[in-house]
All heavy atoms as a GROMACS GRO file, in nm:
protein
  570
    1MET      N    1   8.784  13.617  11.493
    1MET     CA    2   8.647  13.627  11.543
    1MET      C    3   8.631  13.530  11.660
    1MET      O    4   8.669  13.414  11.649
    1MET     CB    5   8.552  13.594  11.429
    1MET     CG    6   8.409  13.614  11.463
    1MET     SD    7   8.319  13.650  11.313
    1MET     CE    8   8.175  13.712  11.385
    2PRO      N    9   8.574  13.577  11.771
    2PRO     CA   10   8.562  13.489  11.888
    2PRO      C   11   8.461  13.378  11.863
    2PRO      O   12   8.366  13.393  11.787
    2PRO     CB   13   8.515  13.582  11.999
    2PRO     CG   14   8.452  13.696  11.929
    2PRO     CD   15   8.524  13.710  11.797
    3GLU      N   16   8.486  13.267  11.928
    3GLU     CA   17   8.396  13.152  11.917
    3GLU      C   18   8.268  13.181  11.993
    3GLU      O   19   8.269  13.242  12.099
    3GLU     CB   20   8.462  13.028  11.977
    3GLU     CG   21   8.587  12.986  11.904
    3GLU     CD   22   8.560  12.864  11.819
    3GLU    OE1   23   8.459  12.799  11.840
    3GLU    OE2   24   8.642  12.837  11.732
    4LEU      N   25   8.157  13.137  11.938
    4LEU     CA   26   8.029  13.152  12.006
    4LEU      C   27   8.015  13.042  12.110
    4LEU      O   28   8.059  12.930  12.087
    4LEU     CB   29   7.914  13.144  11.906
    4LEU     CG   30   7.910  13.255  11.802
    4LEU    CD1   31   7.799  13.230  11.701
    4LEU    CD2   32   7.888  13.388  11.869
    5PRO      N   33   7.953  13.071  12.223
    5PRO     CA   34   7.935  12.966  12.323
    5PRO      C   35   7.839  12.859  12.272
    5PRO      O   36   7.753  12.886  12.188
    5PRO     CB   37   7.875  13.040  12.442
    5PRO     CG   38   7.813  13.162  12.383
    5PRO     CD   39   7.895  13.197  12.262
    6ASN      N   40   7.856  12.738  12.321
    6ASN     CA   41   7.767  12.630  12.282
    6ASN      C   42   7.634  12.649  12.350
    6ASN      O   43   7.622  12.637  12.472
    6ASN     CB   44   7.827  12.494  12.320
    6ASN     CG   45   7.950  12.463  12.238
    6ASN    OD1   46   7.961  12.509  12.125
    6ASN    ND2   47   8.042  12.387  12.294
    7LEU      N   48   7.535  12.682  12.271
    7LEU     CA   49   7.401  12.703  12.324
    7LEU      C   50   7.319  12.577  12.303
    7LEU      O   51   7.336  12.508  12.203
    7LEU     CB   52   7.333  12.821  12.253
    7LEU     CG   53   7.405  12.955  12.268
    7LEU    CD1   54   7.338  13.060  12.182
    7LEU    CD2   55   7.406  12.997  12.412
    8PRO      N   56   7.231  12.544  12.395
    8PRO     CA   57   7.149  12.425  12.377
    8PRO      C   58   7.054  12.442  12.260
    8PRO      O   59   7.001  12.550  12.236
    8PRO     CB   60   7.071  12.412  12.509
    8PRO     CG   61   7.073  12.549  12.566
    8PRO     CD   62   7.200  12.614  12.518
    9ASP      N   63   7.036  12.335  12.183
    9ASP     CA   64   6.943  12.338  12.071
    9ASP      C   65   6.802  12.330  12.123
    9ASP      O   66   6.767  12.244  12.203
    9ASP     CB   67   6.968  12.219  11.977
    9ASP     CG   68   7.102  12.231  11.905
    9ASP    OD1   69   7.148  12.345  11.890
    9ASP    OD2   70   7.157  12.128  11.865
   10ASP      N   71   6.719  12.421  12.076
   10ASP     CA   72   6.578  12.420  12.117
   10ASP      C   73   6.501  12.308  12.049
   10ASP      O   74   6.397  12.266  12.096
   10ASP     CB   75   6.511  12.554  12.085
   10ASP     CG   76   6.562  12.665  12.176
   10ASP    OD1   77   6.610  12.632  12.286
   10ASP    OD2   78   6.553  12.782  12.137
   11ASP      N   79   6.553  12.260  11.936
   11ASP     CA   80   6.484  12.157  11.860
   11ASP      C   81   6.526  12.016  11.902
   11ASP      O   82   6.475  11.919  11.848
   11ASP     CB   83   6.511  12.174  11.710
   11ASP     CG   84   6.462  12.310  11.661
   11ASP    OD1   85   6.368  12.363  11.721
   11ASP    OD2   86   6.519  12.360  11.563
   12ALA      N   87   6.619  12.006  11.995
   12ALA     CA   88   6.669  11.875  12.034
   12ALA      C   89   6.559  11.797  12.106
   12ALA      O   90   6.487  11.852  12.189
   12ALA     CB   91   6.790  11.890  12.125
   13PRO      N   92   6.547  11.667  12.074
   13PRO     CA   93   6.446  11.588  12.144
   13PRO      C   94   6.483  11.573  12.292
   13PRO      O   95   6.600  11.565  12.328
   13PRO     CB   96   6.451  11.452  12.073
   13PRO     CG   97   6.583  11.449  12.003
   13PRO     CD   98   6.621  11.591  11.977
   14GLY      N   99   6.382  11.572  12.376
   14GLY     CA  100   6.406  11.558  12.519
   14GLY      C  101   6.431  11.689  12.588
   14GLY      O  102   6.452  11.694  12.709
   15SER      N  103   6.432  11.799  12.514
   15SER     CA  104   6.454  11.929  12.578
   15SER      C  105   6.322  12.006  12.584
   15SER      O  106   6.317  12.124  12.556
   15SER     CB  107   6.558  12.010  12.501
   15SER     OG  108   6.508  12.044  12.374
   16ALA      N  109   6.218  11.935  12.618
   16ALA     CA  110   6.086  11.998  12.626
   16ALA      C  111   6.083  12.092  12.745
   16ALA      O  112   6.101  12.051  12.858
   16ALA     CB  113   5.978  11.893  12.639
   17ARG      N  114   6.066  12.220  12.716
   17ARG     CA  115   6.057  12.315  12.826
   17ARG      C  116   5.916  12.372  12.824
   17ARG      O  117   5.854  12.384  12.719
   17ARG     CB  118   6.169  12.414  12.810
   17ARG     CG  119   6.150  12.543  12.767
   17ARG     CD  120   6.275  12.623  12.746
   17ARG     NE  121   6.254  12.691  12.617
   17ARG     CZ  122   6.321  12.794  12.578
   17ARG    NH1  123   6.416  12.842  12.648
   17ARG    NH2  124   6.294  12.850  12.464
   18PRO      N  125   5.863  12.404  12.941
   18PRO     CA  126   5.725  12.452  12.947
   18PRO      C  127   5.707  12.579  12.865
   18PRO      O  128   5.800  12.656  12.846
   18PRO     CB  129   5.701  12.479  13.095
   18PRO     CG  130   5.836  12.481  13.157
   18PRO     CD  131   5.928  12.402  13.070
   19ALA      N  132   5.586  12.599  12.816
   19ALA     CA  133   5.557  12.717  12.734
   19ALA      C  134   5.583  12.844  12.815
   19ALA      O  135   5.553  12.852  12.933
   19ALA     CB  136   5.412  12.713  12.688
   20GLU      N  137   5.638  12.941  12.747
   20GLU     CA  138   5.673  13.067  12.811
   20GLU      C  139   5.546  13.151  12.833
   20GLU      O  140   5.464  13.164  12.743
   20GLU     CB  141   5.770  13.142  12.719
   20GLU     CG  142   5.826  13.266  12.775
   20GLU     CD  143   5.924  13.328  12.679
   20GLU    OE1  144   5.895  13.334  12.560
   20GLU    OE2  145   6.030  13.372  12.725
   21THR      N  146   5.533  13.207  12.949
   21THR     CA  147   5.415  13.289  12.977
   21THR      C  148   5.435  13.428  12.916
   21THR      O  149   5.548  13.469  12.885
   21THR     CB  150   5.390  13.303  13.128
   21THR    OG1  151   5.500  13.376  13.184
   21THR    CG2  152   5.376  13.168  13.195
   22ASP      N  153   5.326  13.502  12.902
   22ASP     CA  154   5.334  13.637  12.848
   22ASP      C  155   5.419  13.728  12.936
   22ASP      O  156   5.495  13.810  12.887
   22ASP     CB  157   5.195  13.697  12.834
   22ASP     CG  158   5.122  13.642  12.713
   22ASP    OD1  159   5.187  13.583  12.626
   22ASP    OD2  160   4.998  13.659  12.707
   23ALA      N  161   5.406  13.712  13.067
   23ALA     CA  162   5.484  13.796  13.159
   23ALA      C  163   5.634  13.771  13.142
   23ALA      O  164   5.713  13.866  13.141
   23ALA     CB  165   5.442  13.768  13.303
   24GLU      N  166   5.673  13.644  13.128
   24GLU     CA  167   5.815  13.612  13.109
   24GLU      C  168   5.866  13.671  12.977
   24GLU      O  169   5.975  13.726  12.971
   24GLU     CB  170   5.836  13.461  13.108
   24GLU     CG  171   5.818  13.396  13.243
   24GLU     CD  172   5.818  13.245  13.232
   24GLU    OE1  173   5.801  13.191  13.120
   24GLU    OE2  174   5.834  13.180  13.336
   25ARG      N  175   5.785  13.660  12.873
   25ARG     CA  176   5.824  13.712  12.743
   25ARG      C  177   5.839  13.864  12.749
   25ARG      O  178   5.936  13.920  12.696
   25ARG     CB  179   5.719  13.674  12.637
   25ARG     CG  180   5.762  13.710  12.496
   25ARG     CD  181   5.655  13.678  12.396
   25ARG     NE  182   5.534  13.755  12.419
   25ARG     CZ  183   5.517  13.881  12.382
   25ARG    NH1  184   5.613  13.946  12.321
   25ARG    NH2  185   5.405  13.944  12.406
   26ARG      N  186   5.744  13.932  12.818
   26ARG     CA  187   5.753  14.078  12.830
   26ARG      C  188   5.875  14.119  12.911
   26ARG      O  189   5.943  14.217  12.878
   26ARG     CB  190   5.626  14.132  12.895
   26ARG     CG  191   5.510  14.144  12.798
   26ARG     CD  192   5.399  14.228  12.856
   26ARG     NE  193   5.345  14.171  12.979
   26ARG     CZ  194   5.242  14.087  12.984
   26ARG    NH1  195   5.181  14.051  12.875
   26ARG    NH2  196   5.200  14.040  13.100
   27ARG      N  197   5.907  14.044  13.018
   27ARG     CA  198   6.027  14.074  13.098
   27ARG      C  199   6.154  14.057  13.014
   27ARG      O  200   6.244  14.141  13.019
   27ARG     CB  201   6.035  13.982  13.219
   27ARG     CG  202   5.969  14.039  13.343
   27ARG     CD  203   6.012  13.963  13.467
   27ARG     NE  204   5.974  13.822  13.463
   27ARG     CZ  205   5.856  13.774  13.499
   27ARG    NH1  206   5.763  13.856  13.544
   27ARG    NH2  207   5.830  13.646  13.493
   28ARG      N  208   6.158  13.949  12.937
   28ARG     CA  209   6.275  13.923  12.854
   28ARG      C  210   6.290  14.030  12.746
   28ARG      O  211   6.399  14.080  12.719
   28ARG     CB  212   6.261  13.785  12.789
   28ARG     CG  213   6.390  13.724  12.745
   28ARG     CD  214   6.375  13.577  12.713
   28ARG     NE  215   6.252  13.542  12.647
   28ARG     CZ  216   6.235  13.539  12.513
   28ARG    NH1  217   6.332  13.570  12.434
   28ARG    NH2  218   6.118  13.505  12.463
   29ARG      N  219   6.176  14.071  12.689
   29ARG     CA  220   6.179  14.175  12.586
   29ARG      C  221   6.221  14.308  12.645
   29ARG      O  222   6.299  14.382  12.585
   29ARG     CB  223   6.040  14.187  12.523
   29ARG     CG  224   6.033  14.287  12.410
   29ARG     CD  225   5.896  14.283  12.344
   29ARG     NE  226   5.892  14.367  12.229
   29ARG     CZ  227   5.862  14.497  12.231
   29ARG    NH1  228   5.832  14.555  12.344
   29ARG    NH2  229   5.861  14.567  12.121
   30ALA      N  230   6.171  14.342  12.763
   30ALA     CA  231   6.207  14.468  12.829
   30ALA      C  232   6.357  14.470  12.859
   30ALA      O  233   6.423  14.573  12.839
   30ALA     CB  234   6.127  14.485  12.957
   31ARG      N  235   6.410  14.356  12.906
   31ARG     CA  236   6.554  14.349  12.934
   31ARG      C  237   6.634  14.369  12.805
   31ARG      O  238   6.734  14.442  12.803
   31ARG     CB  239   6.589  14.217  13.000
   31ARG     CG  240   6.734  14.212  13.047
   31ARG     CD  241   6.768  14.085  13.119
   31ARG     NE  242   6.761  13.972  13.028
   31ARG     CZ  243   6.695  13.860  13.051
   31ARG    NH1  244   6.631  13.842  13.163
   31ARG    NH2  245   6.693  13.764  12.962
   32PHE      N  246   6.590  14.305  12.698
   32PHE     CA  247   6.658  14.318  12.569
   32PHE      C  248   6.658  14.464  12.523
   32PHE      O  249   6.761  14.517  12.480
   32PHE     CB  250   6.592  14.228  12.464
   32PHE     CG  251   6.638  14.257  12.325
   32PHE    CD1  252   6.762  14.213  12.283
   32PHE    CD2  253   6.559  14.329  12.238
   32PHE    CE1  254   6.806  14.240  12.154
   32PHE    CE2  255   6.602  14.356  12.110
   32PHE     CZ  256   6.726  14.311  12.068
   33LEU      N  257   6.542  14.530  12.532
   33LEU     CA  258   6.533  14.669  12.488
   33LEU      C  259   6.618  14.762  12.574
   33LEU      O  260   6.678  14.857  12.523
   33LEU     CB  261   6.387  14.714  12.487
   33LEU     CG  262   6.300  14.646  12.381
   33LEU    CD1  263   6.155  14.689  12.398
   33LEU    CD2  264   6.350  14.677  12.242
   34ARG      N  265   6.625  14.734  12.705
   34ARG     CA  266   6.713  14.814  12.793
   34ARG      C  267   6.858  14.797  12.751
   34ARG      O  268   6.933  14.895  12.742
   34ARG     CB  269   6.697  14.770  12.939
   34ARG     CG  270   6.584  14.837  13.012
   34ARG     CD  271   6.597  14.818  13.162
   34ARG     NE  272   6.613  14.679  13.202
   34ARG     CZ  273   6.514  14.595  13.227
   34ARG    NH1  274   6.389  14.634  13.216
   34ARG    NH2  275   6.538  14.470  13.263
   35GLU      N  276   6.900  14.673  12.726
   35GLU     CA  277   7.039  14.649  12.685
   35GLU      C  278   7.068  14.712  12.549
   35GLU      O  279   7.178  14.763  12.527
   35GLU     CB  280   7.067  14.499  12.682
   35GLU     CG  281   7.067  14.437  12.820
   35GLU     CD  282   7.077  14.285  12.817
   35GLU    OE1  283   7.078  14.228  12.706
   35GLU    OE2  284   7.082  14.225  12.925
   36LEU      N  285   6.970  14.708  12.460
   36LEU     CA  286   6.989  14.769  12.328
   36LEU      C  287   7.006  14.920  12.341
   36LEU      O  288   7.096  14.979  12.279
   36LEU     CB  289   6.868  14.737  12.239
   36LEU     CG  290   6.873  14.787  12.096
   36LEU    CD1  291   6.987  14.721  12.021
   36LEU    CD2  292   6.741  14.759  12.027
   37ALA      N  293   6.925  14.984  12.423
   37ALA     CA  294   6.937  15.128  12.444
   37ALA      C  295   7.071  15.162  12.508
   37ALA      O  296   7.136  15.261  12.471
   37ALA     CB  297   6.822  15.177  12.532
   38GLU      N  298   7.115  15.079  12.602
   38GLU     CA  299   7.244  15.101  12.667
   38GLU      C  300   7.358  15.090  12.565
   38GLU      O  301   7.452  15.171  12.565
   38GLU     CB  302   7.262  14.998  12.778
   38GLU     CG  303   7.389  15.014  12.857
   38GLU     CD  304   7.401  14.908  12.965
   38GLU    OE1  305   7.296  14.859  13.013
   38GLU    OE2  306   7.515  14.874  12.999
   39ALA      N  307   7.348  14.993  12.476
   39ALA     CA  308   7.451  14.976  12.373
   39ALA      C  309   7.453  15.095  12.278
   39ALA      O  310   7.559  15.142  12.238
   39ALA     CB  311   7.427  14.847  12.295
   40ARG      N  312   7.335  15.147  12.245
   40ARG     CA  313   7.328  15.265  12.158
   40ARG      C  314   7.392  15.385  12.224
   40ARG      O  315   7.464  15.462  12.161
   40ARG     CB  316   7.183  15.297  12.123
   40ARG     CG  317   7.128  15.213  12.013
   40ARG     CD  318   6.998  15.272  11.960
   40ARG     NE  319   6.941  15.183  11.863
   40ARG     CZ  320   6.822  15.126  11.873
   40ARG    NH1  321   6.746  15.151  11.977
   40ARG    NH2  322   6.778  15.045  11.780
   41GLU      N  323   7.362  15.404  12.353
   41GLU     CA  324   7.420  15.517  12.426
   41GLU      C  325   7.572  15.507  12.430
   41GLU      O  326   7.643  15.606  12.412
   41GLU     CB  327   7.364  15.523  12.567
   41GLU     CG  328   7.220  15.565  12.574
   41GLU     CD  329   7.161  15.551  12.714
   41GLU    OE1  330   7.237  15.519  12.808
   41GLU    OE2  331   7.039  15.572  12.728
   42LEU      N  332   7.621  15.387  12.454
   42LEU     CA  333   7.766  15.367  12.457
   42LEU      C  334   7.828  15.398  12.321
   42LEU      O  335   7.929  15.467  12.311
   42LEU     CB  336   7.798  15.223  12.497
   42LEU     CG  337   7.945  15.184  12.495
   42LEU    CD1  338   8.023  15.267  12.596
   42LEU    CD2  339   7.961  15.037  12.525
   43ARG      N  340   7.765  15.349  12.214
   43ARG     CA  341   7.817  15.374  12.080
   43ARG      C  342   7.814  15.524  12.050
   43ARG      O  343   7.908  15.576  11.989
   43ARG     CB  344   7.733  15.298  11.978
   43ARG     CG  345   7.793  15.303  11.838
   43ARG     CD  346   7.705  15.235  11.737
   43ARG     NE  347   7.577  15.304  11.732
   43ARG     CZ  348   7.463  15.246  11.702
   43ARG    NH1  349   7.458  15.117  11.679
   43ARG    NH2  350   7.352  15.315  11.697
   44ASP      N  351   7.709  15.592  12.093
   44ASP     CA  352   7.700  15.736  12.069
   44ASP      C  353   7.810  15.813  12.142
   44ASP      O  354   7.863  15.911  12.091
   44ASP     CB  355   7.563  15.790  12.110
   44ASP     CG  356   7.452  15.741  12.020
   44ASP    OD1  357   7.483  15.679  11.915
   44ASP    OD2  358   7.335  15.763  12.054
   45ARG      N  359   7.844  15.766  12.263
   45ARG     CA  360   7.953  15.832  12.337
   45ARG      C  361   8.088  15.806  12.272
   45ARG      O  362   8.174  15.893  12.270
   45ARG     CB  363   7.956  15.782  12.482
   45ARG     CG  364   7.854  15.847  12.570
   45ARG     CD  365   7.888  15.827  12.717
   45ARG     NE  366   7.913  15.689  12.753
   45ARG     CZ  367   7.820  15.603  12.794
   45ARG    NH1  368   7.694  15.641  12.802
   45ARG    NH2  369   7.851  15.479  12.826
   46VAL      N  370   8.106  15.686  12.219
   46VAL     CA  371   8.234  15.649  12.162
   46VAL      C  372   8.253  15.709  12.023
   46VAL      O  373   8.364  15.746  11.986
   46VAL     CB  374   8.246  15.494  12.156
   46VAL    CG1  375   8.370  15.450  12.082
   46VAL    CG2  376   8.247  15.438  12.296
   47GLN      N  377   8.144  15.723  11.947
   47GLN     CA  378   8.153  15.775  11.811
   47GLN      C  379   8.057  15.893  11.795
   47GLN      O  380   7.953  15.881  11.728
   47GLN     CB  381   8.118  15.666  11.711
   47GLN     CG  382   8.208  15.545  11.720
   47GLN     CD  383   8.163  15.433  11.629
   47GLN    OE1  384   8.046  15.421  11.596
   47GLN    NE2  385   8.256  15.351  11.588
   48PRO      N  386   8.090  16.008  11.853
   48PRO     CA  387   7.996  16.121  11.852
   48PRO      C  388   7.963  16.173  11.712
   48PRO      O  389   7.851  16.212  11.685
   48PRO     CB  390   8.064  16.227  11.936
   48PRO     CG  391   8.206  16.188  11.943
   48PRO     CD  392   8.212  16.041  11.924
   49ARG      N  393   8.061  16.172  11.622
   49ARG     CA  394   8.035  16.225  11.488
   49ARG      C  395   7.936  16.136  11.413
   49ARG      O  396   7.843  16.184  11.350
   49ARG     CB  397   8.166  16.234  11.409
   49ARG     CG  398   8.148  16.301  11.275
   49ARG     CD  399   8.278  16.309  11.200
   49ARG     NE  400   8.378  16.381  11.274
   49ARG     CZ  401   8.507  16.378  11.248
   49ARG    NH1  402   8.553  16.304  11.150
   49ARG    NH2  403   8.592  16.447  11.320
   50ARG      N  404   7.955  16.007  11.424
   50ARG     CA  405   7.864  15.913  11.359
   50ARG      C  406   7.724  15.924  11.419
   50ARG      O  407   7.624  15.917  11.348
   50ARG     CB  408   7.916  15.770  11.372
   50ARG     CG  409   7.832  15.669  11.298
   50ARG     CD  410   7.893  15.534  11.302
   50ARG     NE  411   8.012  15.531  11.219
   50ARG     CZ  412   8.088  15.424  11.202
   50ARG    NH1  413   8.058  15.312  11.262
   50ARG    NH2  414   8.194  15.429  11.125
   51ALA      N  415   7.718  15.942  11.551
   51ALA     CA  416   7.588  15.956  11.618
   51ALA      C  417   7.516  16.082  11.571
   51ALA      O  418   7.394  16.080  11.549
   51ALA     CB  419   7.608  15.960  11.769
   52LYS      N  420   7.592  16.190  11.554
   52LYS     CA  421   7.530  16.315  11.509
   52LYS      C  422   7.474  16.300  11.368
   52LYS      O  423   7.360  16.342  11.341
   52LYS     CB  424   7.632  16.428  11.514
   52LYS     CG  425   7.574  16.561  11.470
   52LYS     CD  426   7.678  16.671  11.474
   52LYS     CE  427   7.620  16.802  11.426
   52LYS     NZ  428   7.721  16.906  11.421
   53THR      N  429   7.550  16.241  11.278
   53THR     CA  430   7.501  16.224  11.141
   53THR      C  431   7.380  16.130  11.138
   53THR      O  432   7.286  16.155  11.063
   53THR     CB  433   7.611  16.172  11.046
   53THR    OG1  434   7.662  16.050  11.097
   53THR    CG2  435   7.722  16.272  11.031
   54ALA      N  436   7.382  16.026  11.220
   54ALA     CA  437   7.268  15.935  11.226
   54ALA      C  438   7.145  16.008  11.278
   54ALA      O  439   7.033  15.989  11.228
   54ALA     CB  440   7.300  15.815  11.314
   55ARG      N  441   7.164  16.094  11.380
   55ARG     CA  442   7.052  16.171  11.435
   55ARG      C  443   6.994  16.266  11.330
   55ARG      O  444   6.872  16.276  11.313
   55ARG     CB  445   7.101  16.248  11.558
   55ARG     CG  446   6.994  16.293  11.650
   55ARG     CD  447   7.046  16.344  11.784
   55ARG     NE  448   7.165  16.427  11.776
   55ARG     CZ  449   7.287  16.389  11.817
   55ARG    NH1  450   7.305  16.270  11.871
   55ARG    NH2  451   7.390  16.470  11.807
   56LEU      N  452   7.082  16.335  11.256
   56LEU     CA  453   7.035  16.427  11.152
   56LEU      C  454   6.964  16.351  11.041
   56LEU      O  455   6.861  16.397  10.989
   56LEU     CB  456   7.153  16.506  11.095
   56LEU     CG  457   7.219  16.605  11.191
   56LEU    CD1  458   7.344  16.665  11.130
   56LEU    CD2  459   7.121  16.713  11.231
   57ARG      N  460   7.017  16.236  11.005
   57ARG     CA  461   6.954  16.153  10.900
   57ARG      C  462   6.815  16.108  10.944
   57ARG      O  463   6.720  16.111  10.866
   57ARG     CB  464   7.044  16.033  10.872
   57ARG     CG  465   7.023  15.975  10.735
   57ARG     CD  466   7.123  15.864  10.705
   57ARG     NE  467   7.260  15.914  10.704
   57ARG     CZ  468   7.359  15.867  10.780
   57ARG    NH1  469   7.337  15.767  10.862
   57ARG    NH2  470   7.478  15.918  10.773
   58HIS      N  471   6.804  16.068  11.070
   58HIS     CA  472   6.675  16.024  11.123
   58HIS      C  473   6.574  16.140  11.123
   58HIS      O  474   6.458  16.122  11.086
   58HIS     CB  475   6.692  15.968  11.264
   58HIS     CG  476   6.564  15.923  11.326
   58HIS    ND1  477   6.496  15.812  11.283
   58HIS    CD2  478   6.490  15.977  11.424
   58HIS    CE1  479   6.386  15.798  11.354
   58HIS    NE2  480   6.380  15.897  11.441
   59GLN      N  481   6.619  16.260  11.163
   59GLN     CA  482   6.531  16.377  11.162
   59GLN      C  483   6.482  16.408  11.021
   59GLN      O  484   6.365  16.441  11.000
   59GLN     CB  485   6.603  16.498  11.220
   59GLN     CG  486   6.623  16.491  11.369
   59GLN     CD  487   6.710  16.604  11.421
   59GLN    OE1  488   6.769  16.680  11.344
   59GLN    NE2  489   6.719  16.614  11.553
   60MET      N  490   6.572  16.395  10.923
   60MET     CA  491   6.533  16.421  10.784
   60MET      C  492   6.431  16.318  10.737
   60MET      O  493   6.333  16.353  10.671
   60MET     CB  494   6.658  16.417  10.694
   60MET     CG  495   6.628  16.451  10.550
   60MET     SD  496   6.562  16.618  10.529
   60MET     CE  497   6.707  16.715  10.560
   61ARG      N  498   6.451  16.193  10.774
   61ARG     CA  499   6.354  16.088  10.737
   61ARG      C  500   6.218  16.118  10.798
   61ARG      O  501   6.116  16.103  10.733
   61ARG     CB  502   6.403  15.951  10.785
   61ARG     CG  503   6.479  15.875  10.682
   61ARG     CD  504   6.487  15.727  10.717
   61ARG     NE  505   6.517  15.698  10.856
   61ARG     CZ  506   6.637  15.683  10.908
   61ARG    NH1  507   6.744  15.694  10.832
   61ARG    NH2  508   6.653  15.654  11.035
   62MET      N  509   6.218  16.160  10.923
   62MET     CA  510   6.092  16.188  10.990
   62MET      C  511   6.022  16.308  10.928
   62MET      O  512   5.899  16.313  10.918
   62MET     CB  513   6.115  16.213  11.141
   62MET     CG  514   6.152  16.091  11.219
   62MET     SD  515   6.016  15.975  11.229
   62MET     CE  516   6.063  15.848  11.117
   63ARG      N  517   6.100  16.408  10.885
   63ARG     CA  518   6.041  16.526  10.823
   63ARG      C  519   5.977  16.493  10.689
   63ARG      O  520   5.875  16.550  10.653
   63ARG     CB  521   6.150  16.630  10.800
   63ARG     CG  522   6.134  16.750  10.887
   63ARG     CD  523   6.239  16.854  10.857
   63ARG     NE  524   6.342  16.840  10.961
   63ARG     CZ  525   6.471  16.855  10.942
   63ARG    NH1  526   6.519  16.884  10.824
   63ARG    NH2  527   6.554  16.840  11.041
   64THR      N  528   6.036  16.402  10.614
   64THR     CA  529   5.985  16.373  10.480
   64THR      C  530   5.887  16.258  10.479
   64THR      O  531   5.832  16.226  10.374
   64THR     CB  532   6.102  16.339  10.386
   64THR    OG1  533   6.172  16.227  10.436
   64THR    CG2  534   6.196  16.457  10.371
   65PHE      N  535   5.863  16.196  10.594
   65PHE     CA  536   5.770  16.083  10.600
   65PHE      C  537   5.627  16.133  10.593
   65PHE      O  538   5.590  16.229  10.660
   65PHE     CB  539   5.791  16.006  10.732
   65PHE     CG  540   5.706  15.884  10.742
   65PHE    CD1  541   5.738  15.769  10.672
   65PHE    CD2  542   5.593  15.884  10.821
   65PHE    CE1  543   5.660  15.656  10.682
   65PHE    CE2  544   5.515  15.770  10.832
   65PHE     CZ  545   5.548  15.657  10.762
   66ARG      N  546   5.547  16.069  10.510
   66ARG     CA  547   5.405  16.108  10.498
   66ARG      C  548   5.319  16.013  10.578
   66ARG      O  549   5.326  15.894  10.562
   66ARG     CB  550   5.361  16.106  10.353
   66ARG     CG  551   5.429  16.210  10.270
   66ARG     CD  552   5.356  16.224  10.137
   66ARG     NE  553   5.421  16.323  10.056
   66ARG     CZ  554   5.380  16.448  10.048
   66ARG    NH1  555   5.275  16.488  10.112
   66ARG    NH2  556   5.445  16.534   9.973
   67TRP      N  557   5.235  16.068  10.663
   67TRP     CA  558   5.144  15.987  10.743
   67TRP      C  559   5.030  15.953  10.661
   67TRP      O  560   4.947  15.931  10.624
   67TRP     CB  561   5.103  16.062  10.869
   67TRP     CG  562   5.219  16.087  10.957
   67TRP    CD1  563   5.292  16.201  10.965
   67TRP    CD2  564   5.280  15.996  11.049
   67TRP    NE1  565   5.393  16.187  11.056
   67TRP    CE2  566   5.387  16.062  11.108
   67TRP    CE3  567   5.253  15.865  11.085
   67TRP    CZ2  568   5.468  16.002  11.203
   67TRP    CZ3  569   5.334  15.807  11.179
   67TRP    CH2  570   5.440  15.873  11.237
   0.00000   0.00000   0.00000
């Protein structure tokens, strides 16, 4: 398993960073969701059979879900 990079601790004293604005948080979230969708598309291309069964399973869940 590859080693994780050393990330700075957010709880460390002296690492006070200014509060994140809503716009920054929305930009970061949008980037994360774009990367997540890209990763899903890649996985679906690499494993088409698994993607198809997952799609069918999701459709069945949606059909049986009661609003």
